[in-house]
C-alpha positions in Angstrom: 113.5 301.0 94.8 113.8 297.4 93.7 110.5 295.5 94.5 112.5 292.1 94.6 114.9 294.0 97.1 112.0 295.1 99.4 110.5 291.6 99.2 113.6 290.1 100.5 114.1 292.9 103.2 110.6 293.0 104.6 110.4 289.4 105.9 113.7 289.7 107.6 112.7 293.0 109.3 109.5 291.2 110.7 111.5 288.4 112.0 114.0 290.7 113.6 111.0 292.7 115.2 109.3 289.7 116.6 112.5 288.5 118.4 113.4 292.0 119.5 110.2 292.5 121.1 110.5 289.3 123.0 113.7 290.2 124.1 112.9 293.7 125.3 113.1 293.8 129.2 110.2 294.2 131.3 109.0 297.7 132.1 109.5 299.0 135.7 107.0 297.4 138.2 106.8 294.3 136.0 108.9 291.0 136.4 109.0 288.3 133.6 108.0 284.9 135.1 108.2 281.2 133.5 105.0 279.5 132.9 104.9 275.8 132.7 103.0 273.7 130.1 100.6 271.7 132.1 98.5 268.9 130.6 96.1 266.5 132.1 94.4 263.3 130.4 92.5 260.3 131.2 93.2 258.7 127.7 95.7 256.5 126.9 98.1 258.3 124.3 100.7 255.6 124.0 100.2 255.6 120.0 101.4 259.3 119.8 104.7 261.0 120.2 104.7 264.7 121.6 106.9 267.5 120.1 107.6 271.3 121.1 108.3 273.2 118.1 110.1 276.5 118.7 110.2 278.0 115.4 111.8 275.3 113.6 113.8 274.0 116.8 112.1 270.5 117.4 112.0 269.1 120.8 110.5 265.9 121.8 108.8 265.8 125.1 107.0 263.1 127.2 103.1 263.6 127.7 102.0 260.9 130.3 98.9 259.0 129.5 96.2 259.0 132.0 98.1 261.7 134.3 99.1 265.2 134.6 102.4 266.2 133.0 104.1 269.5 133.6 106.9 270.9 131.0 109.2 273.5 131.9 110.8 276.1 129.5 113.6 274.8 127.6 115.5 277.7 126.9 116.2 281.4 127.2 115.7 284.2 124.8 112.9 285.1 122.2 112.9 281.7 120.4 111.9 279.8 123.3 109.3 282.1 124.9 106.6 280.4 122.6 106.3 276.7 121.8 103.9 274.8 119.6 102.9 271.4 121.2 102.6 268.8 118.3 100.9 265.4 118.8 102.2 262.8 115.8 101.0 259.4 115.5 103.8 256.7 115.9 102.7 255.0 112.6 103.4 258.6 110.9 106.9 258.3 112.1 107.9 254.7 111.2 111.0 255.9 109.5 112.2 257.5 112.7 114.1 255.9 115.8 112.6 255.7 119.3 115.2 258.3 120.6 115.8 261.0 117.9 119.3 262.3 117.5 119.8 266.1 116.8 120.3 265.2 113.0 116.9 263.3 113.0 114.9 266.3 114.8 116.6 268.5 112.3 115.1 266.1 109.3 111.7 265.9 111.1 111.6 269.5 111.5 112.1 270.0 107.9 109.6 267.4 106.9 107.0 269.1 108.9 107.7 272.3 107.3 107.3 270.6 103.9 104.1 268.9 105.0 105.4 265.3 104.6 104.4 263.7 107.8 100.8 262.7 107.9 98.0 263.3 110.7 99.8 265.8 112.7 97.9 267.4 115.4 98.6 271.1 116.6 97.6 270.9 120.0 98.3 274.3 121.6 100.6 277.3 121.2 102.0 278.0 124.7 103.8 281.1 126.2 106.7 279.8 128.5 107.0 283.3 130.0 105.1 286.5 130.6 105.6 289.9 132.1 103.2 290.6 135.1 103.1 293.4 137.6 105.5 292.3 140.6 104.0 290.4 143.2 101.1 289.0 141.0 101.2 285.4 139.8 99.0 284.2 136.8 97.2 280.9 137.0 98.5 277.7 135.5 97.7 277.2 131.9 96.3 273.9 131.7 95.3 271.8 128.6 93.0 268.8 128.8 93.7 266.1 126.0 90.8 264.1 124.8 90.4 261.9 121.8 87.9 262.7 119.1 87.6 260.1 116.5 90.9 259.6 114.8 92.5 262.8 116.3 93.5 264.6 119.6 92.0 267.6 121.1 93.5 270.0 123.7 90.9 272.2 125.8 92.3 275.0 127.9 90.6 274.5 131.1 92.3 277.5 133.1 90.9 280.8 132.7 93.3 283.8 132.6 93.2 286.5 134.9 92.0 289.8 133.5 94.9 292.4 133.0 95.0 295.0 135.2 94.6 298.6 134.1 98.3 299.3 134.9 99.6 296.3 132.8 97.4 297.6 129.8 98.2 301.2 130.1 101.9 300.7 130.8 103.7 297.6 129.7 102.2 297.0 126.0 102.2 300.7 124.8 105.8 301.6 126.0 107.4 298.3 124.9 105.5 298.3 121.5 106.3 302.0 120.9 109.9 301.3 121.3 109.8 298.4 118.8 107.8 300.3 116.3 110.2 303.2 116.4 113.2 301.0 115.8 111.3 299.3 112.7 110.7 302.8 111.2 114.4 303.7 111.5 115.6 300.5 110.3 113.1 300.9 107.2 114.3 304.6 106.7 118.0 303.5 106.7 117.3 300.8 104.0 115.6 303.1 101.9 118.4 305.9 102.2 120.8 303.1 101.6 119.2 301.8 98.4 118.6 305.5 97.2 122.2 306.4 97.8 123.6 303.3 96.1 121.5 303.9 92.9 122.5 307.3 92.7 126.4 306.5 93.0 125.7 303.9 90.3 124.0 306.3 87.9 127.2 308.5 88.3 129.6 305.5 87.5 
């Protein structure tokens, strides 16, 4: 099998697996709940702009100075279940407008990917939804933003509740087994297809 072909196929399969896993419905006895991203700070953060990065889809958000801020989920589906909170100094965004258009957000996203923006701070990776046993409600996820020299820090100040035995034994295993099985079937189909194509090509 062509190694270059496999090198191109495997990343696509991994991406498919990631999103498929996130889109699997919760198991019986579990419900999928939304979890706001909550920040609190006593600092003046007016020299920063804040963004949520959803795998390349960039959204600007307002984080209030010396106050508490709650950010709600911004979309459905796998892509928007997890967002990375970024802080960027305003001086690093001198070429961008105060209110970014969709085109400018796309350009900024590309610049971030290419490491062309200086002093970007990754504050937190937040899960905006979670599968929990029905009737249970996890505590809020709170991040305390503080200054440290010339940057910002985000400290997670809310402890997570320990997972119940049922959630450990049922939810991850059953969903993960389904996903792994699907990936293996996909790999097998790809291998068989490449083998068949090469065999036909030799006959021709």
